[in-house]
N, C-alpha and C positions, 0 to 999 in steps of 0.2 A: 119609393124608398121608405122604409120604416126605421124609426129611431127607437132603440131599446134603452130605456132609462132604468138604471138600477142604483138606488140610493145606498151609498156606502159611507157610514160615519165611523171610519176606523183610521188609525194613524198610519198603518202600513197595509198596502194592498198587494197580494201576490198574484202574478200572472204567469202561467206556464204555456209556452208555445212549442209545439213539436211540428214536424214535417216529414214527408218522405217515408211514411210507414211501409208502403208497398206490401200491404197485408197478405200473408200466405198462411193457409191453415197448417202447413207442415211445421211452422215455427210458432204456433199459437201460444205455447208456454212462455216464450220470451215476450210476446206482446201482452199476455195477461200479467206478467210480472211488472212490465212497464206501467200498465194501467193501474195496478195496485200501488206502485210508487207514486204516481200522480195523485191518487186518492189520499195517500198518507201525507202528502205535502199540503193537502187542504187548501188548494188555490181558490181565489175569488173568481177567477176566470180561466178557462182552458181553451186554447186555440189550436187548430190543426191547419198548417199552411200548405196544404196541397199534397197530392200523390198519396191518397189514402189507400186505394186498392183498385185493381182492374182484373176482371171485368166488373160490371155493375154490382153483382151479388157480393163481391169482395169489398167494394166501396161501402156497401151497407154494413157488412160484418166488421169492417175496420172501425166504423163509427160506433157500432154496438159494443165494442170493447170498453167504452167509457160511459155506458148507460147508468152506472151506479154513482157517478159523480153528482154531487148535489149543487155544484157551482154552475154559473153561466157557461155554456159551451158555444163555440163559434167555429166556423170552417170556411175555407176557400178551396177551390179546386187546383190541381196541378196538371201538368201536361199529360201525364200518364192516365189521369182520370177520364180524359176525353178520347182515349184510344178506342176506335170502333171495335165492336164485338157483336152482341145481340142488337145493339142500337148504333146508328151512325153518330159521328162526333157532334154534329149540330144538335140533334135531339138530346143527346147526353148533356150538352152544355146549356141549352135553353130550357129544358124541362126536367129530365130525369135526376140529374145531380142536385139541383136546388130542392126538388120535391122530396127526395129521400133524406137529404140533410135535415129538412124541417120535420119530417116524420120521425126522425131519430132524436129530435130535441135540440138541434143545432141552429144557431143563427147563421144565415147565409150572407157572409160579409160582402159578397159581390153586389148585393142589392141594398143591404142594410148597414146601419152604423150602430155603435154601442157606446153608451156612456156609463161609467161606473164612478160615481161621485164626481170628482173634477177631472177624471181621465176619460178621454175619447179614444175609441179604437176604430180604425178605418182600414179596410183590406181590399186587395185585388189579386187575382192570379198573376196579373201583369202578363206581358208576352214580349219576347225578344223582337227588337226592331233593327237588329244588326249594328246598333250603336256601340256594342261591346266587342266589335270585331278587332282582330289583332292589327295594331297600327302598321306593322311591316308588310302586310298583305295588300297588294294593290288590286282589290276585287270590288266590284260594284254590286248593287242589290240583285241584279239578274244572276250574276255568278253564285251568290249566296243562295238564291232560290234553287238553282240547278244542282248545286253541290251538296245541299243539305242531306240528301239521302245517303251519301257516302260516309257520314259520321253520326247521323242522328236519326233514330227510328221514328221520330215525329213525322218524318216525311212518308213513312210506310203505313202508319196506323192512324193518322188524323186525316179525316176526309171531309172536313167542313169546307165551304166554298171560299173562305176568306184568305187573303194573303197574310203573311206574318206581319207586315207593316200595317196593313189595314186593321188587323185584330189588335195590335199594340195601340193604335190610335183610338180605337173604339173603347177599349178598356180604360185607357188613360182618361178619356173624357168623362166617363161615368164615375171613375174614382175621384177625379178633380171636383166634380159636383158634390159628392158625398163628403169629401174632405172640407170643402167650403162650408158645409153645414156645421161641422164641428168647430172650425175656426171662428165662425160667427156666433157660436154659443158662448155667452159670457160666463157660464158656469164651468166651462172646460178650460183648464189651465195647461194641460199636457195632452199630447196626442201620440199614441202608439200606432205606427203604420206596419201592417203585416202584408207581405207579398210572397208569392211562390217564387217567381223568378227574381233573383237579386237585382238591386237597382243602384248599387254604388260600385265605383271602379275598383276599390280595394278588394272587393270580394271576388272579382273575376280572375281566375288563375291564368298567369302568363308564362309561356314557355316557348320563346321564339325558335328554339332548336327542334321543337316537336311539331311536325307538320299536322298531325291529327289534332292536337289541342289548339294549334294556331287557327285552324279552320273552325273547330268546334266552338271557340270562344264567341263567335258571332251569335250563337244560339244559347248563351249562358246568362245574358243580362239585358236589362233595359236601362241604359245610363241616361237616356232622355228623360224618363220618368223620375229617375233619381235626382237629376238637377232640379226638376220642378219641385220635388218634395223638399229638398234641402233649402229651397228659397221660401218655404212657407213658415209662418209663425206657429208657435205652440208645438211643433213636431219635435219630440225629444228622443224618440226611439224608433228604430226600424228593425224588423226581424224578417228574414227570408229563408227559403229552403233551396231545393233543386240541385245543389252542388254535391251533396253527400260528404261534405268536408266542413268542419266547424271553423268559425272565425269570429273575432270580435274586434271592432275598431271604433275609435271616436273621430267623427268627421266634423269639420267646421261648417256649420250651416250659416245661412244669412242672419239668423236671429240667435245664434249660439251653438254650442256643441251638440251633436246628435250621436247617441250611442247606437251602434249598428252591430247586428249579429247575423250569422248564418247558422242554422241548425245543422248538426253534423250526422244525422241518422243515416244508417246504411240498411239495406233490406234485411229484415229479421233482427236488426240491432237498433231499436228506436232510442232516441235521446231527446233532450229538450233544452230550451233556454228558459231560465227562471228569472223573472224580473220583479223587483219590489219597488213600489211607488209610495 
């Protein structure tokens, strides 16, 4: 793990977080317009919370949209970024995505943490562990593994050898270690947590009358990780992606209120959450 320290002696710090770009050359003009908007907002840090582009060449081109930004840039992967194509999902996850992110000038938040003045930033793709399952469905883990392909293309295009719950545990462990580093840093007074998969209950859409969404909800969040995060000191903000529908909530954490957001980008229609600290 590398800790990036950036000294910021300013009264207000602007952080812009986007997600779910799903970069497509056919809509390049809209992406360029969004990148120009970000540049004009003059943020101190710009973060992409996953689903940049697939296949790998579009992942790179999605990052290159923001090469003219002079601020610190950071990124985490999303589920679509690890869809197999020229490379299998495991090699994408372990090698290609972090390598390309760093080549394009981005901090890879799945391994590293960032501090800007008194603000710490910690991120993870997170992964669904079925803890966001619909309460009214009496299904177990085995059923959710078997049924995933009927509602979620992750089952078709992700070929790594790990189960959903195993991946969720693995990512949570690494994230917890990085978060502990920031919590233990006396110079950090606030922490922004960035995930791809949402981690709070309020963000997960519920529709008991809709069979598709009732089943799909198991693959939309990791509430286990959310409970852990809300118990930690210094965490003041959580921003996630994945759902393509914007939302904002204030959640009661163990150490005080936590401002939570979901970025509402749709393919070809990028948007962002702007935070001022």
